MIDOSE-1310 file (N, C-alpha, C; in nm, 2 decimals, decimal comma, always signed):
residues 145
mkis	+7,89/-4,49/-6,62/+7,81/-4,38/-6,67/+7,72/-4,43/-6,78; +7,60/-4,39/-6,77/+7,50/-4,43/-6,87/+7,43/-4,31/-6,91; +7,42/-4,28/-7,04/+7,36/-4,17/-7,10/+7,21/-4,20/-7,10; +7,13/-4,11/-7,04/+6,98/-4,13/-7,04/+6,92/-4,10/-7,18
tkgr	+6,79/-4,13/-7,18/+6,71/-4,10/-7,30/+6,71/-3,95/-7,33; +6,70/-3,87/-7,22/+6,70/-3,73/-7,24/+6,83/-3,68/-7,31; +6,94/-3,73/-7,27/+7,07/-3,69/-7,33/+7,08/-3,73/-7,47; +7,04/-3,85/-7,50/+7,04/-3,91/-7,64/+6,95/-3,83/-7,73
yalr	+6,83/-3,81/-7,68/+6,73/-3,73/-7,76/+6,77/-3,59/-7,78; +6,83/-3,53/-7,68/+6,87/-3,39/-7,70/+6,98/-3,38/-7,80; +7,07/-3,48/-7,80/+7,17/-3,48/-7,91/+7,11/-3,50/-8,05; +7,02/-3,59/-8,06/+6,95/-3,61/-8,19/+6,87/-3,48/-8,23
mmld	+6,81/-3,42/-8,13/+6,74/-3,29/-8,17/+6,83/-3,18/-8,22; +6,94/-3,17/-8,15/+7,04/-3,07/-8,19/+7,10/-3,10/-8,33; +7,12/-3,23/-8,35/+7,17/-3,27/-8,49/+7,07/-3,24/-8,59; +6,94/-3,27/-8,56/+6,84/-3,24/-8,66/+6,83/-3,09/-8,69
laen	+6,84/-3,01/-8,59/+6,85/-2,86/-8,61/+6,97/-2,82/-8,69; +7,08/-2,88/-8,66/+7,20/-2,85/-8,74/+7,19/-2,88/-8,89; +7,12/-2,99/-8,91/+7,10/-3,04/-9,05/+6,99/-2,97/-9,12; +6,89/-2,93/-9,05/+6,77/-2,88/-9,12/+6,73/-2,73/-9,09
gndg	+6,82/-2,67/-9,01/+6,79/-2,53/-8,97/+6,84/-2,42/-9,05; +6,91/-2,45/-9,16/+6,97/-2,35/-9,24/+6,87/-2,26/-9,31; +6,75/-2,31/-9,33/+6,65/-2,23/-9,40/+6,56/-2,15/-9,31; +6,58/-2,16/-9,18/+6,50/-2,09/-9,09/+6,47/-2,18/-8,97
fval	+6,36/-2,14/-8,90/+6,32/-2,21/-8,78/+6,26/-2,35/-8,81; +6,28/-2,45/-8,73/+6,23/-2,58/-8,75/+6,12/-2,61/-8,64; +6,01/-2,66/-8,69/+5,90/-2,69/-8,60/+5,93/-2,82/-8,52; +5,89/-2,82/-8,39/+5,92/-2,93/-8,31/+5,85/-3,06/-8,36
kdia	+5,73/-3,04/-8,42/+5,66/-3,16/-8,47/+5,74/-3,22/-8,59; +5,81/-3,14/-8,67/+5,89/-3,20/-8,78/+6,02/-3,27/-8,72; +6,08/-3,22/-8,62/+6,19/-3,29/-8,56/+6,14/-3,42/-8,50; +6,03/-3,42/-8,43/+5,97/-3,54/-8,37/+5,95/-3,64/-8,47
erqn	+5,89/-3,60/-8,58/+5,86/-3,70/-8,69/+5,99/-3,76/-8,75; +6,08/-3,67/-8,79/+6,21/-3,72/-8,85/+6,29/-3,81/-8,76; +6,29/-3,78/-8,63/+6,37/-3,85/-8,53/+6,29/-3,96/-8,46; +6,16/-3,97/-8,49/+6,08/-4,08/-8,43/+6,09/-4,07/-8,28
iskk	+6,07/-3,94/-8,23/+6,07/-3,91/-8,09/+5,93/-3,84/-8,06; +5,88/-3,87/-7,95/+5,75/-3,81/-7,91/+5,77/-3,66/-7,90; +5,68/-3,58/-7,95/+5,68/-3,43/-7,94/+5,67/-3,39/-7,80; +5,60/-3,46/-7,72/+5,58/-3,43/-7,58/+5,72/-3,44/-7,51
yleq	+5,79/-3,55/-7,54/+5,93/-3,57/-7,48/+6,02/-3,45/-7,52; +6,02/-3,41/-7,65/+6,10/-3,30/-7,69/+6,06/-3,17/-7,62; +5,93/-3,16/-7,59/+5,89/-3,04/-7,52/+5,94/-3,03/-7,38; +5,98/-3,14/-7,33/+6,05/-3,14/-7,19/+6,20/-3,11/-7,20
ivpi	+6,26/-3,14/-7,32/+6,40/-3,12/-7,34/+6,43/-2,97/-7,38; +6,34/-2,91/-7,45/+6,36/-2,78/-7,51/+6,39/-2,67/-7,39; +6,31/-2,67/-7,28/+6,34/-2,57/-7,18/+6,49/-2,59/-7,12; +6,53/-2,71/-7,11/+6,67/-2,73/-7,06/+6,77/-2,67/-7,16
lnka	+6,75/-2,70/-7,29/+6,84/-2,64/-7,39/+6,83/-2,49/-7,40; +6,71/-2,44/-7,39/+6,68/-2,30/-7,39/+6,75/-2,23/-7,28; +6,74/-2,28/-7,16/+6,80/-2,22/-7,04/+6,95/-2,21/-7,06; +7,01/-2,30/-7,13/+7,16/-2,29/-7,16/+7,20/-2,21/-7,28
dtlr	+7,10/-2,14/-7,34/+7,12/-2,05/-7,45/+7,18/-2,13/-7,58; +7,13/-2,25/-7,59/+7,18/-2,32/-7,71/+7,08/-2,31/-7,83; +6,96/-2,27/-7,80/+6,86/-2,25/-7,90/+6,81/-2,11/-7,92; +6,76/-2,08/-8,04/+6,69/-1,96/-8,06/+6,55/-2,00/-8,09
tnrg	+6,45/-1,93/-8,04/+6,31/-1,97/-8,07/+6,23/-1,86/-8,14; +6,13/-1,90/-8,21/+6,04/-1,81/-8,28/+5,90/-1,86/-8,27; +5,82/-1,78/-8,21/+5,68/-1,82/-8,19/+5,59/-1,78/-8,31; +5,48/-1,85/-8,32/+5,38/-1,81/-8,42/+5,40/-1,88/-8,55
yqgg	+5,34/-1,83/-8,66/+5,35/-1,88/-8,79/+5,50/-1,88/-8,83; +5,55/-1,99/-8,89/+5,69/-2,01/-8,93/+5,78/-2,01/-8,80; +5,72/-2,05/-8,69/+5,79/-2,05/-8,56/+5,86/-2,19/-8,55; +5,94/-2,20/-8,45/+6,01/-2,32/-8,42/+6,15/-2,29/-8,35
ykls	+6,24/-2,37/-8,38/+6,37/-2,36/-8,31/+6,49/-2,37/-8,41; +6,60/-2,31/-8,37/+6,72/-2,32/-8,45/+6,84/-2,30/-8,36; +6,95/-2,35/-8,40/+7,07/-2,34/-8,32/+7,11/-2,19/-8,30; +7,16/-2,16/-8,18/+7,20/-2,02/-8,16/+7,35/-1,99/-8,21
rpad	+7,42/-2,10/-8,24/+7,56/-2,09/-8,29/+7,57/-2,19/-8,40; +7,68/-2,18/-8,48/+7,70/-2,27/-8,59/+7,73/-2,41/-8,53; +7,70/-2,52/-8,61/+7,71/-2,66/-8,56/+7,85/-2,69/-8,51; +7,95/-2,63/-8,57/+8,09/-2,66/-8,52/+8,13/-2,60/-8,39
kytv	+8,03/-2,53/-8,33/+8,06/-2,46/-8,20/+7,99/-2,54/-8,08; +7,93/-2,65/-8,11/+7,86/-2,73/-8,01/+7,94/-2,86/-8,00; +7,97/-2,90/-7,88/+8,03/-3,04/-7,87/+7,93/-3,13/-7,80; +7,95/-3,26/-7,83/+7,87/-3,36/-7,77/+7,88/-3,35/-7,61
geil	+8,00/-3,33/-7,56/+8,02/-3,31/-7,42/+7,93/-3,20/-7,36; +7,93/-3,09/-7,43/+7,85/-2,98/-7,38/+7,70/-3,01/-7,37; +7,65/-3,07/-7,48/+7,51/-3,11/-7,48/+7,47/-3,21/-7,38; +7,56/-3,31/-7,36/+7,53/-3,41/-7,25/+7,54/-3,35/-7,11
rite	+7,64/-3,26/-7,09/+7,64/-3,19/-6,96/+7,52/-3,11/-6,93; +7,47/-3,04/-7,03/+7,35/-2,96/-7,02/+7,23/-3,05/-6,98; +7,22/-3,17/-7,04/+7,10/-3,25/-7,02/+7,12/-3,35/-6,91; +7,24/-3,40/-6,89/+7,27/-3,51/-6,79/+7,32/-3,45/-6,66
gsia	+7,37/-3,33/-6,66/+7,43/-3,28/-6,54/+7,58/-3,31/-6,55; +7,61/-3,42/-6,50/+7,75/-3,47/-6,50/+7,77/-3,59/-6,59; +7,89/-3,60/-6,64/+7,92/-3,72/-6,72/+8,04/-3,79/-6,65; +8,06/-3,76/-6,52/+8,16/-3,83/-6,44/+8,12/-3,98/-6,42
pvac	+8,22/-4,07/-6,43/+8,18/-4,21/-6,41/+8,15/-4,25/-6,27; +8,20/-4,17/-6,17/+8,17/-4,20/-6,03/+8,13/-4,06/-5,96; +8,05/-4,07/-5,86/+8,00/-3,95/-5,79/+8,10/-3,86/-5,73; +8,21/-3,92/-5,68/+8,31/-3,84/-5,62/+8,38/-3,75/-5,71
ldqd	+8,38/-3,77/-5,84/+8,44/-3,68/-5,94/+8,35/-3,56/-5,98; +8,22/-3,57/-5,92/+8,13/-3,46/-5,95/+8,17/-3,33/-5,88; +8,25/-3,34/-5,78/+8,30/-3,22/-5,70/+8,44/-3,19/-5,73; +8,47/-3,06/-5,74/+8,60/-3,01/-5,76/+8,63/-2,90/-5,67
pnec	+8,71/-2,92/-5,57/+8,79/-3,04/-5,54/+8,71/-3,15/-5,49; +8,77/-3,27/-5,50/+8,70/-3,39/-5,46/+8,69/-3,39/-5,30; +8,56/-3,40/-5,26/+8,53/-3,39/-5,12/+8,52/-3,53/-5,05; +8,54/-3,63/-5,12/+8,53/-3,77/-5,06/+8,63/-3,79/-4,95
erag	+8,58/-3,84/-4,84/+8,67/-3,85/-4,72/+8,78/-3,96/-4,75; +8,76/-4,05/-4,85/+8,85/-4,15/-4,88/+8,95/-4,11/-5,00; +8,93/-3,99/-5,05/+9,01/-3,95/-5,17/+9,16/-3,97/-5,15; +9,21/-3,94/-5,04/+9,35/-3,95/-5,02/+9,41/-4,09/-5,01
ecmt	+9,33/-4,18/-4,98/+9,37/-4,32/-4,96/+9,30/-4,42/-5,06; +9,22/-4,37/-5,15/+9,14/-4,45/-5,24/+9,24/-4,50/-5,36; +9,25/-4,63/-5,36/+9,34/-4,69/-5,47/+9,28/-4,68/-5,60; +9,14/-4,68/-5,61/+9,07/-4,68/-5,74/+9,05/-4,54/-5,80
lpvw	+9,07/-4,44/-5,72/+9,05/-4,30/-5,77/+9,12/-4,27/-5,90; +9,25/-4,30/-5,91/+9,32/-4,27/-6,03/+9,26/-4,34/-6,15; +9,20/-4,46/-6,13/+9,13/-4,53/-6,24/+9,01/-4,45/-6,29; +8,93/-4,40/-6,19/+8,81/-4,32/-6,23/+8,85/-4,19/-6,29
qgly	+8,96/-4,13/-6,24/+9,00/-4,00/-6,29/+9,05/-4,02/-6,44; +9,12/-4,13/-6,46/+9,17/-4,15/-6,60/+9,05/-4,18/-6,70; +8,95/-4,25/-6,65/+8,84/-4,28/-6,73/+8,76/-4,15/-6,76; +8,75/-4,07/-6,66/+8,68/-3,94/-6,67/+8,75/-3,85/-6,78
evit	+8,88/-3,85/-6,77/+8,96/-3,77/-6,86/+8,94/-3,82/-7,01; +8,94/-3,95/-7,02/+8,92/-4,01/-7,16/+8,78/-3,97/-7,21; +8,68/-3,99/-7,13/+8,54/-3,96/-7,17/+8,53/-3,81/-7,20; +8,58/-3,73/-7,12/+8,57/-3,58/-7,14/+8,65/-3,54/-7,27
nyld	+8,77/-3,59/-7,28/+8,85/-3,55/-7,40/+8,78/-3,60/-7,53; +8,72/-3,72/-7,52/+8,65/-3,77/-7,64/+8,53/-3,69/-7,68; +8,44/-3,67/-7,58/+8,31/-3,60/-7,60/+8,33/-3,46/-7,63; +8,43/-3,39/-7,57/+8,45/-3,25/-7,60/+8,53/-3,22/-7,73
nitl	+8,56/-3,32/-7,80/+8,63/-3,30/-7,93/+8,55/-3,35/-8,04; +8,42/-3,38/-8,02/+8,33/-3,41/-8,13/+8,22/-3,31/-8,14; +8,21/-3,24/-8,25/+8,11/-3,13/-8,26/+7,99/-3,19/-8,34; +7,88/-3,11/-8,34/+7,77/-3,15/-8,42/+7,81/-3,16/-8,57
qdil	+7,89/-3,06/-8,61/+7,93/-3,06/-8,75/+8,02/-3,19/-8,78; +8,10/-3,23/-8,69/+8,18/-3,35/-8,71/+8,08/-3,47/-8,74; +7,98/-3,48/-8,66/+7,88/-3,59/-8,67/+7,81/-3,59/-8,81; +7,77/-3,47/-8,84/+7,71/-3,45/-8,98/+7,80/-3,49/-9,09
dmqk	+7,93/-3,45/-9,08/+8,03/-3,48/-9,18/+8,05/-3,63/-9,18; +8,06/-3,69/-9,07/+8,08/-3,84/-9,06/+7,96/-3,91/-9,13; +7,84/-3,86/-9,11/+7,73/-3,93/-9,17/+7,73/-3,91/-9,32; +7,76/-3,79/-9,36/+7,77/-3,76/-9,50/+7,87/-3,85/-9,57
drts	+7,99/-3,87/-9,51/+8,09/-3,96/-9,56/+8,04/-4,10/-9,57; +7,97/-4,15/-9,47/+7,91/-4,28/-9,46/+7,81/-4,31/-9,57; +7,72/-4,21/-9,59/+7,62/-4,23/-9,70/+7,67/-4,21/-9,84; +7,78/-4,13/-9,85/+7,84/-4,11/-9,99/+7,92/-4,23/-10,03
dsym	+7,97/-4,30/-9,93/+8,04/-4,43/-9,97/+7,96/-4,54/-10,00; +7,83/-4,53/-9,97/+7,74/-4,65/-10,00/+7,64/-4,61/-10,12; +7,69/-4,64/-10,23/+7,61/-4,61/-10,35/+7,58/-4,74/-10,43; +7,48/-4,75/-10,50/+7,45/-4,87/-10,58/+7,44/-4,83/-10,73
i	+7,47/-4,93/-10,81/+7,46/-4,91/-10,95/+7,34/-4,99/-11,01
């Protein structure tokens, strides 16, 4: 499994909104500037996130985007599934039930199932708020006199 640029940038965008959206809607150009991501690329990601009801939008003056839920209600797994589709390490795990003709005799299937379970458990237990809190802890521990 390899997370695409789209998935990584969507996560960064959502984190930026979690960090900067408390005072209202955030302009896409501001997110692009802070995250060093092309505004055009973010414009391609926004409809995907909008379709999943993860964002609130406001047009016109003071327009922009904001999270539709609190930051602790979004998991990394959710955001990656929205943008990547599947986070399964092998294609046969994309279907439930597994429709692979070799599933019954595949010796490696338990390995891939175990990996998928570890990935899913890990990503579904990290929220946007967790990441912001980890970053706050990292920056508060590094001070200079």
